[in-house]
Short mmCIF file of the C-alpha atoms (twelve columns), coordinates in Angstrom:
data_MODEL
# 
_entry.id   MODEL 
# 
loop_
_atom_site.group_PDB 
_atom_site.id 
_atom_site.type_symbol 
_atom_site.label_atom_id 
_atom_site.label_alt_id 
_atom_site.label_comp_id 
_atom_site.label_asym_id 
_atom_site.label_seq_id 
_atom_site.Cartn_x 
_atom_site.Cartn_y 
_atom_site.Cartn_z 
_atom_site.pdbx_PDB_model_num 
ATOM 1  C CA . MET A 1  -11.852 -18.156 -5.037  1 
ATOM 2  C CA . THR A 2  -13.102 -16.777 -8.319  1 
ATOM 3  C CA . ARG A 3  -11.238 -14.896 -11.046 1 
ATOM 4  C CA . ASP A 4  -13.103 -11.747 -9.997  1 
ATOM 5  C CA . ASP A 5  -11.941 -12.250 -6.399  1 
ATOM 6  C CA . ILE A 6  -8.318  -12.467 -7.545  1 
ATOM 7  C CA . ILE A 7  -8.651  -9.376  -9.733  1 
ATOM 8  C CA . HIS A 8  -10.229 -7.490  -6.819  1 
ATOM 9  C CA . MET A 9  -7.323  -8.474  -4.545  1 
ATOM 10 C CA . ALA A 10 -4.751  -7.493  -7.186  1 
ATOM 11 C CA . ARG A 11 -6.360  -4.073  -7.492  1 
ATOM 12 C CA . LYS A 12 -6.528  -3.736  -3.699  1 
ATOM 13 C CA . ALA A 13 -2.770  -4.455  -3.598  1 
ATOM 14 C CA . ASN A 14 -2.129  -1.870  -6.377  1 
ATOM 15 C CA . LEU A 15 -0.681  -4.463  -8.753  1 
ATOM 16 C CA . HIS A 16 -2.482  -2.886  -11.691 1 
ATOM 17 C CA . GLU A 17 -1.054  0.632   -11.462 1 
ATOM 18 C CA . ARG A 18 2.631   0.356   -12.356 1 
ATOM 19 C CA . THR A 19 3.453   0.024   -16.034 1 
ATOM 20 C CA . LYS A 20 6.656   0.357   -18.009 1 
ATOM 21 C CA . VAL A 21 7.589   0.041   -21.653 1 
ATOM 22 C CA . PHE A 22 9.958   -2.905  -22.082 1 
ATOM 23 C CA . ASN A 23 11.186  -3.909  -25.538 1 
ATOM 24 C CA . GLY A 24 8.232   -2.123  -27.090 1 
ATOM 25 C CA . TYR A 25 5.659   -3.747  -24.807 1 
ATOM 26 C CA . ILE A 26 3.775   -2.196  -21.923 1 
ATOM 27 C CA . VAL A 27 4.199   -4.495  -18.936 1 
ATOM 28 C CA . ASN A 28 2.988   -4.432  -15.364 1 
ATOM 29 C CA . ILE A 29 5.867   -4.066  -12.909 1 
ATOM 30 C CA . PRO A 30 4.626   -4.672  -9.364  1 
ATOM 31 C CA . ASN A 31 6.952   -3.599  -6.596  1 
ATOM 32 C CA . LEU A 32 7.840   -6.085  -3.890  1 
ATOM 33 C CA . GLU A 33 5.641   -4.417  -1.268  1 
ATOM 34 C CA . ASN A 34 2.555   -4.658  -3.500  1 
ATOM 35 C CA . LEU A 35 3.365   -8.247  -4.425  1 
ATOM 36 C CA . GLU A 36 3.675   -9.162  -0.736  1 
ATOM 37 C CA . ARG A 37 0.363   -7.409  -0.015  1 
ATOM 38 C CA . PHE A 38 -1.301  -9.395  -2.817  1 
ATOM 39 C CA . ALA A 39 0.122   -12.686 -1.514  1 
ATOM 40 C CA . ALA A 40 -1.135  -11.858 1.990   1 
ATOM 41 C CA . LEU A 41 -4.631  -11.073 0.669   1 
ATOM 42 C CA . VAL A 42 -4.769  -14.345 -1.287  1 
ATOM 43 C CA . ALA A 43 -3.515  -16.343 1.708   1 
ATOM 44 C CA . ALA A 44 -6.065  -14.700 4.023   1 
ATOM 45 C CA . ALA A 45 -8.897  -15.426 1.601   1 
ATOM 46 C CA . GLU A 46 -7.827  -19.067 1.312   1 
ATOM 47 C CA . ARG A 47 -7.517  -19.441 5.106   1 
ATOM 48 C CA . GLU A 48 -11.005 -18.021 5.570   1 
ATOM 49 C CA . ALA A 49 -12.430 -20.353 2.914   1 
ATOM 50 C CA . CYS A 50 -10.849 -23.336 4.678   1 
ATOM 51 C CA . ALA A 51 -12.059 -22.160 8.080   1 
ATOM 52 C CA . LYS A 52 -15.603 -21.738 6.761   1 
ATOM 53 C CA . ALA A 53 -15.486 -25.338 5.565   1 
ATOM 54 C CA . CYS A 54 -14.825 -26.386 9.197   1 
ATOM 55 C CA . ASP A 55 -17.321 -24.033 10.870  1 
ATOM 56 C CA . GLY A 56 -20.132 -25.897 12.542  1 
ATOM 57 C CA . TRP A 57 -18.766 -29.413 12.072  1 
ATOM 58 C CA . MET A 58 -20.188 -31.477 14.844  1 
ATOM 59 C CA . HIS A 59 -17.504 -34.138 14.608  1 
ATOM 60 C CA . ALA A 60 -13.732 -33.840 14.874  1 
ATOM 61 C CA . ASN A 61 -13.944 -30.489 16.721  1 
ATOM 62 C CA . GLY A 62 -14.821 -28.481 13.611  1 
ATOM 63 C CA . ASN A 63 -15.004 -25.179 15.457  1 
ATOM 64 C CA . ASP A 64 -11.551 -25.772 16.960  1 
ATOM 65 C CA . CYS A 65 -10.294 -26.549 13.474  1 
ATOM 66 C CA . ALA A 66 -11.761 -23.313 12.074  1 
ATOM 67 C CA . ALA A 67 -10.244 -21.268 14.916  1 
ATOM 68 C CA . ALA A 68 -6.832  -22.853 14.363  1 
ATOM 69 C CA . ILE A 69 -6.924  -22.051 10.645  1 
ATOM 70 C CA . ARG A 70 -7.907  -18.438 11.295  1 
ATOM 71 C CA . ALA A 71 -5.168  -18.089 13.930  1 
ATOM 72 C CA . ARG A 72 -2.510  -18.900 11.312  1 
ATOM 73 C CA . GLY A 73 -3.061  -15.392 9.903   1 
ATOM 74 C CA . GLU A 74 -2.114  -13.807 13.229  1 
ATOM 75 C CA . VAL A 75 1.519   -14.928 13.063  1 
# 
């Protein structure tokens, strides 16, 4: 996952839109819902990257491994 990927996910989760002045500094204050959305996006991207690493393996049931990793996101 690249820095650009993470920034894209943060923007998709609206983490960049809330700002507040705190002790003279402008800080980003994400709400809990947006933070949870960001965490879910990062986890999904990591699961997919892991599953892609297993796709097509001819040994150790690689396709079963990939399916199991992807299924973790359906919980």
